[in-house]
TIGU-466599 format. One line per field, with one value per residue (C-alpha): x, y, z; residue in three letters. Coordinates in Angstrom, 1 decimal, decimal comma. Example, Ala and Ser with C-alpha at 12.3 -4.5 7.8 and 13.67 -1.06 7.14 Angstrom:
2
east: [12,3 13,7]
north: [-4,5 -1,1]
up: [7,8 7,1]
r: [ALA SER]
***
This chain:
68
east: [0,0 1,9 -0,8 -1,3 -4,8 -6,8 -10,6 -12,5 -13,3 -16,7 -16,8 -20,3 -20,4 -23,5 -24,2 -27,2 -29,6 -29,8 -26,2 -24,7 -21,6 -20,3 -16,7 -15,0 -11,4 -10,7 -8,1 -5,6 -5,2 -4,6 -1,2 0,5 1,0 -2,7 -2,9 -1,7 -1,4 -3,6 -2,5 -2,9 -5,9 -5,3 -4,7 -8,2 -9,9 -11,8 -9,2 -6,2 -3,2 -5,2 -3,9 -5,8 -5,4 -7,0 -7,2 -5,1 -7,0 -4,8 -2,5 -5,1 -7,9 -7,1 -7,6 -11,1 -14,0 -17,2 -20,2 -23,0]
north: [0,0 3,0 5,7 6,2 7,5 6,4 6,6 6,4 2,8 1,7 -1,9 -3,4 -6,6 -8,7 -12,2 -12,7 -12,2 -9,1 -8,3 -5,5 -3,4 -0,5 0,5 3,6 4,2 7,7 8,3 10,0 6,9 4,5 3,4 1,3 -1,6 -2,3 -3,3 -6,7 -7,4 -10,1 -12,8 -11,5 -12,7 -15,6 -15,1 -16,4 -13,8 -10,9 -8,5 -10,7 -9,7 -7,3 -7,6 -5,5 -5,7 -7,0 -5,2 -6,4 -4,9 -6,5 -3,5 -0,9 -2,5 -0,4 2,8 1,9 3,7 1,7 3,7 1,2]
up: [0,0 -1,2 -1,5 2,3 1,8 4,8 5,3 8,6 9,5 10,9 12,0 12,7 14,6 15,3 16,7 14,5 17,4 19,6 20,4 18,2 18,4 16,2 16,4 14,9 14,0 12,7 9,9 12,2 14,3 11,4 10,3 7,6 10,0 10,3 6,6 5,3 1,6 0,2 -2,2 -5,8 -7,7 -10,1 -13,8 -14,5 -12,3 -13,8 -12,3 -12,6 -10,5 -8,3 -4,8 -2,2 1,5 4,7 8,1 10,9 13,8 16,5 15,9 16,7 18,7 21,8 19,7 18,4 20,0 20,6 19,5 20,2]
r: [UNK UNK UNK UNK UNK UNK UNK UNK UNK UNK UNK UNK UNK UNK UNK UNK UNK UNK UNK UNK UNK UNK UNK UNK UNK UNK UNK UNK UNK UNK UNK UNK UNK UNK UNK UNK UNK UNK UNK UNK UNK UNK UNK UNK UNK UNK UNK UNK UNK UNK UNK UNK UNK UNK UNK UNK UNK UNK UNK UNK UNK UNK UNK UNK UNK UNK UNK UNK]
***
């Protein structure tokens, strides 16, 4: 991830019943270490070679604010 353009992160969790939680992580608390690169898509994929990323929230879980 070379662009370093971060967007606010809203994470909504539910247990499928009545328990719900919403967490918020503003852009100024995000860092490069919280993003892990994905494996590139296969040559047969519609967007072959696209890589993307996944969030590693273990690096920032103490910074996230619970809203609900």
